[in-house]
C-alpha positions as CSV (number, residue, x, y, z in Angstrom):
1,X,0.0,0.0,0.0
2,X,1.4,3.4,-1.1
3,X,2.2,6.2,1.4
4,X,-0.5,8.8,1.6
5,X,0.0,12.2,0.0
6,X,0.2,15.3,2.1
7,X,-3.1,16.8,1.0
8,X,-6.4,15.8,2.7
9,X,-4.7,13.3,5.0
10,X,-7.6,12.8,7.3
11,X,-10.1,12.0,4.5
12,X,-7.6,9.8,2.7
13,X,-6.8,7.9,5.9
14,X,-10.6,7.5,6.6
15,X,-11.0,6.1,3.1
16,X,-8.2,3.6,3.6
17,X,-9.6,2.4,6.9
18,X,-13.1,2.1,5.4
19,X,-11.6,-0.1,2.6
20,X,-9.8,-2.2,5.2
21,X,-13.1,-2.8,6.9
22,X,-14.9,-3.5,3.6
23,X,-12.3,-6.0,2.6
24,X,-12.3,-7.6,6.0
25,X,-8.7,-6.8,6.6
26,X,-10.1,-5.3,9.8
27,X,-12.9,-7.4,11.2
28,X,-15.7,-6.7,13.6
29,X,-14.6,-6.3,17.2
30,X,-10.9,-6.1,16.3
31,X,-8.8,-3.4,17.9
32,X,-7.4,-0.8,15.5
33,X,-3.7,-0.5,16.2
34,X,-2.8,3.1,15.6
35,X,1.0,2.6,15.4
36,X,0.6,-0.2,12.8
37,X,-1.7,2.0,10.8
38,X,0.7,4.9,10.9
39,X,3.5,2.7,9.6
40,X,1.3,1.1,6.9
41,X,0.0,4.4,5.6
42,X,3.1,6.5,6.1
43,X,1.4,9.2,8.3
44,X,1.6,10.5,11.9
45,X,-0.8,9.6,14.6
46,X,-2.8,12.9,14.3
47,X,-4.6,12.1,10.9
48,X,-5.2,8.5,12.1
49,X,-6.9,9.7,15.3
50,X,-8.9,12.3,13.3
51,X,-9.9,9.6,10.9
52,X,-11.0,7.3,13.7
53,X,-13.2,10.0,15.1
54,X,-14.8,10.5,11.7
55,X,-15.4,6.8,11.4
56,X,-16.9,6.7,14.9
57,X,-19.5,9.3,13.8
58,X,-20.3,7.0,10.8
59,X,-20.9,4.1,13.1
60,X,-17.9,2.1,11.8
61,X,-15.6,2.5,14.9
62,X,-16.2,2.4,18.6
63,X,-13.8,4.4,20.7
64,X,-13.6,3.1,24.3
65,X,-11.8,5.3,26.9
66,X,-8.5,3.8,28.1
67,X,-8.9,0.9,25.8
68,X,-8.7,2.2,22.2
69,X,-10.6,2.0,19.0
70,X,-12.4,-1.1,17.8
71,X,-14.3,-2.0,14.6
72,X,-18.0,-1.6,15.4
73,X,-20.4,-4.5,15.7
74,X,-23.9,-3.3,14.8
75,X,-26.6,-5.5,16.2
76,X,-29.4,-7.0,14.1
77,X,-31.7,-4.4,15.5
78,X,-29.3,-1.6,14.3
79,X,-29.2,-3.1,10.8
80,X,-33.0,-3.3,10.6
81,X,-33.4,0.3,11.8
82,X,-30.9,1.5,9.3
83,X,-32.6,-0.3,6.5
84,X,-36.1,1.0,7.5
85,X,-34.9,4.5,7.0
86,X,-32.6,3.8,4.0
87,X,-35.3,2.0,2.1
88,X,-37.6,5.0,2.4
89,X,-34.9,7.5,1.4
90,X,-33.5,5.4,-1.5
91,X,-36.9,4.6,-2.8
92,X,-37.6,8.4,-2.9
93,X,-34.3,9.0,-4.6
94,X,-35.3,6.5,-7.3
95,X,-38.7,8.1,-7.8
96,X,-37.1,11.5,-8.2
97,X,-34.4,10.1,-10.5
98,X,-37.0,8.6,-12.8
99,X,-38.7,11.9,-13.1
100,X,-35.5,14.1,-13.4
101,X,-32.9,12.1,-15.4
102,X,-32.1,13.1,-18.9
103,X,-31.7,10.8,-21.9
104,X,-27.9,11.1,-21.6
105,X,-28.0,10.2,-17.9
106,X,-30.1,7.2,-18.7
107,X,-27.5,6.1,-21.2
108,X,-24.8,6.3,-18.6
109,X,-26.9,4.3,-16.2
110,X,-27.2,1.6,-19.0
111,X,-23.4,1.5,-19.2
112,X,-23.2,1.0,-15.4
113,X,-25.8,-1.7,-15.6
114,X,-24.0,-3.5,-18.4
115,X,-20.9,-3.6,-16.2
116,X,-23.0,-5.2,-13.5
117,X,-24.2,-7.8,-15.9
118,X,-20.6,-8.5,-17.0
119,X,-19.4,-9.2,-13.5
120,X,-22.4,-11.3,-12.8
121,X,-21.8,-13.4,-15.8
122,X,-18.1,-13.8,-14.7
123,X,-19.3,-14.7,-11.1
124,X,-17.0,-12.0,-9.8
125,X,-18.7,-10.9,-6.7
126,X,-16.1,-8.4,-5.6
127,X,-16.2,-6.5,-8.9
128,X,-19.9,-6.8,-8.9
129,X,-20.2,-5.2,-5.5
130,X,-17.9,-2.4,-6.6
131,X,-20.0,-1.8,-9.7
132,X,-23.2,-2.1,-7.6
133,X,-22.0,0.7,-5.3
134,X,-21.2,3.0,-8.3
135,X,-24.7,2.2,-9.8
136,X,-26.5,3.1,-6.5
137,X,-24.4,6.3,-6.1
138,X,-25.3,7.4,-9.6
139,X,-29.0,6.7,-9.1
140,X,-28.9,8.8,-6.0
141,X,-27.2,11.6,-7.8
142,X,-29.9,11.6,-10.5
143,X,-32.4,12.6,-7.8
144,X,-30.6,16.0,-7.9
145,X,-31.0,16.5,-4.2
146,X,-27.7,16.8,-2.4
147,X,-29.2,16.5,1.1
148,X,-30.9,13.3,0.2
149,X,-27.7,12.0,-1.4
150,X,-25.7,12.6,1.8
151,X,-28.3,11.1,4.1
152,X,-28.3,7.9,2.1
153,X,-24.5,7.8,1.9
154,X,-24.1,8.1,5.6
155,X,-26.6,5.2,6.2
156,X,-24.7,3.0,3.7
157,X,-21.5,3.7,5.5
158,X,-23.0,2.5,8.8
159,X,-23.6,-1.0,7.4
160,X,-20.4,-1.1,5.4
161,X,-19.0,-4.2,7.2
162,X,-22.1,-6.3,6.3
163,X,-23.0,-5.0,2.8
164,X,-20.0,-6.9,1.4
165,X,-21.3,-10.2,2.7
166,X,-24.8,-10.2,1.2
167,X,-23.9,-12.0,-2.1
168,X,-22.6,-15.0,-0.1
169,X,-26.2,-16.0,0.7
170,X,-27.3,-18.7,-1.6
171,X,-29.2,-17.4,-4.6
172,X,-28.6,-13.7,-3.7
173,X,-26.2,-13.0,-6.6
174,X,-28.8,-14.0,-9.2
175,X,-31.6,-12.3,-7.4
176,X,-29.6,-9.1,-7.2
177,X,-29.1,-8.7,-10.9
178,X,-32.7,-9.5,-11.6
179,X,-33.7,-6.7,-9.2
180,X,-31.4,-4.3,-11.1
181,X,-33.0,-5.3,-14.4
182,X,-36.5,-4.4,-12.9
183,X,-35.2,-1.1,-11.7
184,X,-33.5,-0.2,-15.0
185,X,-36.7,-1.0,-16.9
186,X,-38.6,1.4,-14.6
187,X,-36.1,4.1,-15.4
188,X,-36.4,3.4,-19.2
189,X,-40.1,3.8,-18.9
190,X,-39.8,6.9,-16.7
191,X,-42.1,5.2,-14.3
192,X,-41.4,6.9,-11.0
193,X,-43.7,4.8,-8.9
194,X,-42.3,1.5,-10.3
195,X,-38.8,2.8,-9.8
196,X,-39.6,3.5,-6.1
197,X,-41.2,0.1,-5.7
198,X,-38.3,-1.7,-7.4
199,X,-35.7,0.0,-5.3
200,X,-37.6,-0.7,-2.0
201,X,-37.9,-4.4,-3.0
202,X,-34.2,-4.5,-3.8
203,X,-33.2,-3.1,-0.4
204,X,-35.7,-5.3,1.5
205,X,-34.2,-8.4,-0.1
206,X,-30.7,-7.0,0.6
207,X,-31.7,-6.5,4.3
208,X,-32.9,-10.1,4.6
209,X,-29.7,-11.4,3.0
210,X,-27.5,-9.2,5.3
211,X,-29.3,-10.3,8.4
212,X,-29.0,-13.9,7.4
213,X,-25.2,-13.5,7.0
214,X,-25.0,-11.4,10.1
215,X,-26.2,-14.4,12.1
216,X,-23.3,-16.6,10.9
217,X,-20.3,-14.3,10.8
């Protein structure tokens, strides 16, 4: 891993730690060793501590006085609560996106969807999840509401540790791409109500898969 550039140290360190959690280099309940992170990332302790405080506000890190920082372990109840709110907000974002997107933006969404299909065909779940994240981010941006975008992003970050596990549930990989097909068809038809319904269905199924995996990891 390359040393971090001088600019935006805290945000870059935060990003690196998020990725370490997403890739399960850091696992739930594990203590985050500041000195090791400093050596790995080539930075001092100050940006690392600032990044850990940022990640604490996102729900990814617990900081316990006199003990240190640990990767957060959200409960099933936490996951359900997050999904209840996220489903409403992301459903609304999809409704607005269907109403507000241009033909050119729909074409870009088609490109992102084709990338999803490619990774599904190759059974490459890691690349699929990366493309899936980009697809969801782009749909949120098409709602053209920055506050809504940021609220959804913050909720996604809170379940980062478990989002990456959902495709391990039997049948979920195939189910996910079919849900994206339904969602894209709604956007093609500019059907805002169907887009909202399809997104809510997609997230509900994702919630069930995540909770099922949560019980065994």
